[in-house]
TORVEXKE-935292 format. One record per residue (C-alpha): chain; residue in one letter; x, y, z; residue number from 1. Coordinates in Angstrom, 1 decimal, always signed. Each point is the difference from the previous one (the first is absolute). Layout:
unit code u v w pos
A A X Y Z NUM
...
***
This chain:
unit code u v w pos
A M +72.6 +63.0 +105.3 1
A A +2.0 -3.0 +1.0 2
A K +1.5 +0.0 +3.4 3
A V +3.5 +1.2 +0.0 4
A P +2.4 -2.7 +1.4 5
A D +1.8 +0.9 +3.2 6
A L +3.6 -0.1 -1.0 7
A F +1.1 -0.2 +3.6 8
A E -2.2 -3.0 +1.0 9
A D +2.8 -2.5 -0.4 10
A L +2.3 +2.0 +2.1 11
A K -2.2 +0.1 +3.1 12
A D +1.5 -3.3 +1.4 13
A C +3.5 +1.5 -0.2 14
A Y -0.9 +2.6 +2.7 15
A S -1.0 -0.3 +3.5 16
A E -3.5 +1.1 +0.8 17
A N +1.0 +3.2 +1.6 18
A E -1.0 +3.7 -0.4 19
A E +2.8 +0.8 -2.3 20
A Y -1.1 -2.4 -2.7 21
A S -3.6 +1.1 +0.4 22
A S +0.8 +3.7 -0.3 23
A N +2.2 -0.5 -3.1 24
A N -2.5 -2.2 -1.7 25
A D -2.8 +2.5 +0.6 26
A T +2.1 +2.7 -1.6 27
A L +0.8 -2.1 -3.0 28
A S -3.6 -1.0 -0.5 29
A L -1.0 +3.7 +0.0 30
A I +2.6 +0.8 -2.6 31
A Q -1.0 -3.0 -2.1 32
A K -3.6 +1.0 +0.2 33
A S +0.8 +3.6 -0.9 34
A F +1.9 -1.2 -3.1 35
A Y -2.8 -2.2 -1.4 36
A D -2.7 +2.6 +0.8 37
A A +1.8 +2.7 -1.9 38
A N -2.0 +1.9 -2.6 39
A Y +1.7 +0.5 -3.4 40
A G -3.0 +1.5 -1.8 41
A P +0.0 +3.3 -1.9 42
A L -0.2 +3.3 +1.7 43
A Q -3.5 +0.8 +1.1 44
A E -1.5 +3.5 -0.5 45
A V +0.1 +0.7 +3.8 46
A C +3.8 -0.4 -0.1 47
A M +0.5 +2.7 -2.5 48
A D +1.7 +3.3 +1.1 49
A K +0.8 -1.7 +3.3 50
A F +3.0 -1.6 +1.6 51
A M +0.5 -3.7 -0.5 52
A S +2.7 -2.6 +0.3 53
A L +1.7 -1.4 -3.1 54
A S +0.4 -3.3 +1.9 55
A T -2.9 -2.4 +0.4 56
A S -2.8 +1.4 +2.1 57
A E -0.8 -1.8 +3.2 58
A T -3.6 -1.2 +0.5 59
A S +0.6 -1.6 +3.3 60
A K -0.5 +2.2 +3.1 61
A I +3.6 +0.0 +1.2 62
A A +2.0 +3.0 +1.0 63
A K +1.2 +2.5 -2.6 64
A P +2.9 -1.5 -2.0 65
A A +3.5 +0.6 +1.3 66
A F +2.0 -1.7 -2.7 67
A K +1.9 +1.9 -2.8 68
A E -2.3 +1.1 -2.8 69
A S -0.8 +2.9 -2.4 70
A V -2.8 +2.4 +0.7 71
A A -1.3 +2.1 -2.8 72
A V -2.5 +2.8 -0.8 73
A V -2.2 -1.0 -3.0 74
A S -2.0 +2.4 -2.1 75
A A -3.5 -0.5 -1.3 76
A T +1.4 -1.4 -3.3 77
A G +2.1 -2.5 +1.8 78
A K +3.2 +2.0 -0.4 79
A I +2.5 -0.2 +2.8 80
A L +0.8 +3.5 +1.2 81
A K +2.2 -0.6 +3.1 82
A K +1.8 -3.0 +1.4 83
A R +2.0 -0.8 +3.1 84
A R +2.0 -3.0 +1.3 85
A L -0.7 -0.8 +3.6 86
A S +2.7 -1.6 +2.0 87
A L -0.1 -3.3 +1.8 88
A N -2.2 -0.1 +3.1 89
A Q -1.4 +3.5 -0.7 90
A P -3.7 +0.0 +0.7 91
A I -2.2 +1.6 -2.6 92
A T -2.5 +2.4 +1.6 93
A D -2.5 +2.5 -1.4 94
A E +2.3 +2.8 +1.3 95
A D +2.8 -1.5 -2.1 96
A L -2.1 +0.0 -3.2 97
A E -1.1 +3.6 +0.6 98
A A +3.6 +1.1 +0.6 99
A I +1.0 -1.6 -3.3 100
A A -2.6 +2.1 -1.9 101
A N +1.0 +3.2 +1.6 102
A D +3.8 -0.4 +0.0 103
A P +1.6 +1.9 -2.9 104
A E +3.2 -2.1 +0.5 105
A E -1.7 -3.2 -1.0 106
A E +1.0 -1.6 -3.3 107
A I -2.2 +1.3 -2.8 108
A I -0.5 -2.4 -2.9 109
A E +0.1 +2.2 -3.1 110
A S -0.5 -1.0 -3.6 111
A K +3.0 -0.5 -2.2 112
A S -1.3 +2.9 -2.1 113
A A +1.1 +2.5 +2.7 114
A F +3.6 -1.3 -0.3 115
A S -0.2 +0.1 -3.8 116
A T -1.2 +3.6 +0.1 117
A F +3.0 +0.9 +2.1 118
A Q +2.3 -1.8 -2.3 119
A N -1.4 +1.5 -3.2 120
A K +0.8 +3.7 +0.5 121
A V -0.5 +2.2 -2.9 122
A K +3.2 +0.5 -2.0 123
A Y +0.5 +3.1 -2.1 124
A G +2.5 -0.6 -2.8 125
A F +1.8 +2.8 -1.8 126
A T -0.9 +0.4 -3.6 127
A K +1.7 +3.1 -1.4 128
A T +0.6 +3.7 +0.6 129
A I -2.9 +1.8 -1.6 130
A K +1.2 +3.6 +0.5 131
A S +3.5 +1.4 +0.4 132
A Q +1.1 +3.3 +1.5 133
A C -3.5 +1.4 +0.4 134
A I -1.0 +2.9 +2.3 135
A L -3.0 +0.0 +2.4 136
A N -1.8 +3.3 +0.4 137
A D -3.0 +0.5 +2.3 138
A I -3.0 +2.1 -1.0 139
A L +1.5 +2.9 +2.0 140
A A +2.8 +0.0 -2.6 141
A Q +2.5 -1.3 +2.6 142
A S +2.7 -2.5 -1.0 143
A L +1.6 -2.7 +2.1 144
A I +3.5 +0.7 +1.2 145
A R +2.5 -1.7 +2.4 146
A D -0.2 +1.1 +3.6 147
A P +3.5 +1.2 +1.0 148
A T -0.7 -0.9 +3.7 149
A G -0.6 -3.8 -0.5 150
A P -1.1 -2.8 -2.3 151
A Y -3.2 +1.6 -0.9 152
A L -1.8 +1.9 -2.8 153
A K -1.5 +3.5 +0.1 154
A A -2.4 +2.0 -2.1 155
A A +1.3 +3.3 -1.3 156
A A -0.9 +2.5 -2.7 157
A L +2.9 +0.1 -2.4 158
A N +0.9 +2.4 -2.7 159
A N +2.4 -2.5 -1.6 160
A L -1.3 -3.5 -0.3 161
A D +3.6 -1.3 -0.3 162
A N +0.1 +0.2 +3.8 163
A A -2.9 -2.3 +0.3 164
A V +0.4 -3.7 +0.9 165
A K -0.3 -2.3 -3.0 166
A F -1.5 -3.4 +0.4 167
A D +0.1 -3.4 -1.7 168
A I -3.3 -1.8 +0.3 169
A G +0.3 -3.8 +0.0 170
A A -3.1 -2.2 -0.7 171
A Y -0.8 -3.2 +1.8 172
A K -2.4 -2.9 -0.3 173
A P -2.7 -0.8 +0.9 174
A A -2.1 +2.8 -1.4 175
A D -3.7 +0.3 -0.7 176
A G +0.5 +1.8 -3.3 177
A F -0.9 +3.4 +1.4 178
A N +2.0 +0.5 +3.2 179
A I +3.7 -1.0 -0.4 180
A P +2.2 -0.8 +3.1 181
A V +3.1 +2.2 -0.5 182
A T +3.1 +1.1 +1.8 183
A L +1.4 +3.5 +0.0 184
A R +3.8 +0.1 -0.2 185
A I +2.0 +3.2 -0.2 186
A S +1.7 -0.2 -3.4 187
A K +3.6 -1.0 +0.0 188
A T -0.1 -1.0 +3.7 189
A R -1.0 -3.0 +2.1 190
A L -2.5 +2.0 +2.0 191
A F -3.6 -1.2 +0.0 192
A V -3.0 +1.8 +1.4 193
A S -1.3 -1.9 +3.0 194
A A -3.3 +0.6 +1.8 195
A Q -0.4 +0.4 +3.7 196
A D -3.1 +0.6 +2.1 197
A E -2.6 +2.7 -0.7 198
A G +1.4 +3.5 +0.4 199
A E +3.6 -1.2 +0.3 200
A P +2.5 +1.0 -2.7 201
A L +0.9 -2.4 -2.8 202
A L +3.4 -1.5 +0.4 203
A L +2.7 -0.3 -2.7 204
A K +1.1 -3.6 +0.5 205
A E +3.3 -1.2 -1.5 206
A M -0.2 -3.4 -1.7 207
A P +2.9 -2.0 -1.5 208
A E -1.9 -0.2 -3.3 209
A T -3.5 +0.1 -1.4 210
A P -1.9 -2.8 +1.7 211
A K -0.9 -2.7 -2.5 212
A V -2.7 -1.4 +2.3 213
A I -1.8 +1.8 +2.9 214
A I -1.8 -2.1 +2.6 215
A D +0.2 +1.6 +3.4 216
A E +1.3 +3.5 -0.8 217
A T -3.2 +1.3 -1.3 218
A N +0.8 +3.5 +1.4 219
A L +2.1 +0.4 -3.2 220
A L -3.1 -0.6 -2.2 221
A F -2.6 +2.5 -1.1 222
A L -3.1 -0.5 -2.1 223
A W +0.2 +2.5 -2.9 224
A E -3.4 +1.4 -0.8 225
A N -0.9 +2.7 -2.4 226
A H -3.2 +2.0 -0.7 227
A G +0.3 +2.2 -3.0 228
A I +3.3 +1.9 +0.3 229
A M +0.3 -0.6 +3.7 230
A H +2.0 -2.8 +1.5 231
A Y -0.2 -1.6 +3.5 232
A F +2.3 -2.4 +1.8 233
A R -1.8 -2.1 +2.6 234
A S +2.1 -1.8 +2.5 235
A M -0.1 -3.8 -0.2 236
A A +0.9 -0.3 +3.7 237
A H -2.7 +2.5 +0.9 238
A P -2.7 -0.2 -2.7 239
A E -2.1 +2.9 +1.4 240
A L +3.0 +2.4 -0.3 241
A F +1.6 +1.8 -2.9 242
A I +3.3 +1.8 -0.6 243
A A -0.8 +3.6 +1.0 244
A T +1.5 +3.4 +0.3 245
A K -0.5 +3.2 +2.0 246
A N +1.3 +3.5 -0.7 247
A E +3.8 -0.1 +0.4 248
A E -0.2 -3.1 +2.3 249
A R +1.3 -3.6 -0.1 250
A V -1.8 -2.4 -2.3 251
A H -2.1 -2.5 +2.0 252
A L -3.0 -2.3 -0.1 253
A A -3.5 +1.4 +0.4 254
A R -3.6 -0.7 -0.9 255
A G -0.5 +3.4 -1.7 256
A Q -0.8 +3.4 +1.2 257
A P +1.6 +2.0 +1.5 258
A S +2.8 -1.7 -1.8 259
A T +0.3 -0.2 -3.7 260
A I +0.0 -3.4 -1.7 261
A D -0.3 +1.0 -3.7 262
A F +3.1 +0.0 -2.1 263
A K +0.9 +0.7 -3.6 264
A I +2.9 -1.9 -1.6 265
A W +2.5 +1.9 -2.2 266
A D +2.3 -2.1 -2.2 267
A N +3.5 +1.4 -0.1 268
***
């Protein structure tokens, strides 16, 4: 390699031969040498899954760099996992690098797909009302009625089905062709059945109108499944739970026994 010209050679005569000039010139020479000795080659295998600087790596045996630069964690495939901007005059030590790896507050560089997934939430669009004023009876011959003590439903054995709650069932997309997302609205009202946690009673939630699109309020949606003459309503918000009844108790969500999750649908 050709000798690098000393850019400060012509300036020597402008200074007195004192210690200040000598000290400054030595420092500049070190920086100059560090710059020209920098290694810009590709990442070596030994660097993978370890900390490394995104700036030029120093090959000269001077102190750890103290200028402002980015420090990153690189995976075995060369993907940058973490990065950190170090401030001016902040020495980079092995302890600093270890702290970056273990600090959950450090900036995580995530792929754009994570943001896209957040943006592309599933939208359930209303299609049509597929049943009107139908009655739900469980296998114990109990019908669903309004609970007079609050915005809930109860199961009760009735002699006159005219006292049973009648539902309008609204269908939504997307559907897989077998299990249809539906809402259960009490006919001629704005009250929709809304799921809560396991064992808690279903709420009757008042809505200004039938939702045209449901994105976040999946507690209003149930997957309507049927096996033979039996029908099941699986909660979209809690896919392991179904609309369920117990003898003369409030309607709730359950996985099965001792609650009853099997229903027959009677068209009015």
